[in-house]
C-alpha positions as MATLAB code, in Angstrom:
seq = 'MNIEKKIKEMLCDILDIDLSDITPETYLIRDLDAESIDLLELAVNINQQFSIDVIEDDLFLRQLRFYLEEADEKNSHPSTYVKTKYPFLTENRIEEIMGDVDKGPVLKVKDLIHYVSIRK';
ca = [
       6.794  -11.371   25.766;
       5.936  -10.348   22.363;
       3.849   -7.340   22.569;
       1.942   -7.562   19.056;
       1.126  -10.971   19.951;
      -0.173  -10.442   23.058;
      -2.442   -7.905   21.754;
      -3.881   -9.501   19.250;
      -4.813  -12.229   21.873;
      -6.791   -9.765   23.982;
      -8.406   -8.563   20.663;
      -9.326  -12.143   20.071;
     -10.786  -12.982   23.448;
     -12.345   -9.216   24.008;
     -14.124   -9.383   20.501;
     -14.580  -12.768   19.908;
     -12.775  -13.181   16.812;
      -9.989  -14.741   15.070;
      -6.697  -14.117   15.367;
      -6.285  -13.964   11.652;
      -8.988  -11.243   11.310;
      -6.094   -8.938   13.082;
      -2.688   -7.351   11.637;
      -0.969   -4.386   12.863;
      -2.990   -2.155   10.133;
      -6.254   -3.505   11.095;
      -8.796   -0.191   12.327;
     -10.134   -1.467   15.790;
     -13.705    0.712   15.233;
     -13.772    0.694   11.519;
     -12.704   -3.425   10.526;
     -13.323   -4.932   14.254;
     -16.637   -2.986   15.171;
     -15.007   -2.598   18.804;
     -17.121   -0.664   20.926;
     -16.320    1.835   23.950;
     -17.168   -1.002   26.382;
     -14.703   -3.027   24.261;
     -11.871   -0.255   24.310;
     -12.342   -0.151   28.098;
     -11.701   -3.919   28.501;
      -8.925   -3.835   26.414;
      -7.411   -0.775   28.545;
      -7.884   -2.951   31.545;
      -6.188   -6.002   30.023;
      -3.241   -4.172   28.806;
      -2.703   -2.292   32.181;
      -2.675   -6.036   33.836;
      -0.764   -7.751   31.336;
       2.058   -5.567   30.815;
       1.842   -3.840   34.238;
       1.831   -0.150   33.160;
      -0.562    2.683   33.955;
      -3.183    3.551   30.971;
      -4.366    6.862   29.680;
      -7.359    6.079   28.087;
      -7.737    9.563   26.352;
      -3.879    9.165   24.805;
      -4.355    5.110   23.714;
      -7.308    5.152   22.249;
      -6.573    8.873   20.551;
      -9.596   10.051   21.734;
      -8.606   13.738   21.842;
      -7.153   13.476   17.857;
      -9.662   15.759   16.470;
      -9.407   18.559   18.982;
      -5.730   18.763   19.076;
      -6.020   19.199   15.159;
      -8.236   22.140   15.782;
      -6.193   23.480   18.826;
      -2.966   22.953   15.994;
      -4.942   25.061   13.769;
      -5.929   27.693   16.462;
      -2.519   28.069   17.654;
      -1.417   28.065   13.776;
       1.012   24.846   14.293;
       1.460   22.455   12.011;
      -0.776   19.455   12.397;
       1.812   16.742   12.902;
       4.037   18.542   15.197;
       1.484   19.207   17.638;
      -0.115   16.047   17.284;
       3.521   14.590   17.798;
       3.629   16.516   21.064;
       0.609   15.027   22.566;
       0.852   11.427   21.224;
       4.922   10.638   21.092;
       4.300    6.861   20.741;
       2.825    7.792   17.252;
       5.506    7.589   14.828;
       5.996   10.660   12.220;
       4.933    8.194    9.514;
       1.744    7.163   11.443;
       0.885   10.577   12.074;
       0.606   11.596    8.365;
      -1.041    8.394    7.806;
      -3.586    9.488   10.239;
      -3.555   13.070    8.609;
      -4.893   11.590    5.676;
      -7.370    9.200    6.656;
      -8.689   11.101    9.870;
     -11.967   12.487    7.636;
     -12.919    8.390    6.804;
     -13.834    8.135   10.978;
     -12.165    6.424   13.325;
      -7.835    6.050   12.806;
      -7.036    3.672   15.262;
      -5.263    0.907   14.375;
      -3.700   -2.435   16.167;
      -0.155   -0.756   15.553;
      -0.773    2.280   17.448;
      -1.809   -0.012   20.716;
       1.642   -1.746   20.220;
       3.420    1.317   19.844;
       2.121    2.878   23.643;
       2.716   -0.195   25.373;
       6.258   -0.280   23.780;
       6.986    3.195   24.858;
       5.548    2.980   28.238;
       6.852   -0.219   29.051;
];
């Protein structure tokens, strides 16, 4: 089963959008206007389709800003600290997030793909 294809199909169904509107680089909230109810439905679908226990806070990077503040308080390198909290994110992705976090929600389709890939 192709994880990327399945996740894109789920997003199409949930958000009522075309497959062509979604790439791994697409932001779920910034580009697709996903709302919390959409994310909940996505988590349920991922749980069912891939038979994994989804931890929504991890999957949707909900604690990211808190972890960045915590890293600062502990005098820990932010990227290293975030990697311990979100092991499914690559170092390159974490660096990308660090440069992008001030622009709004950073969750991309590729983050979902990596999450599922690691949890399977």
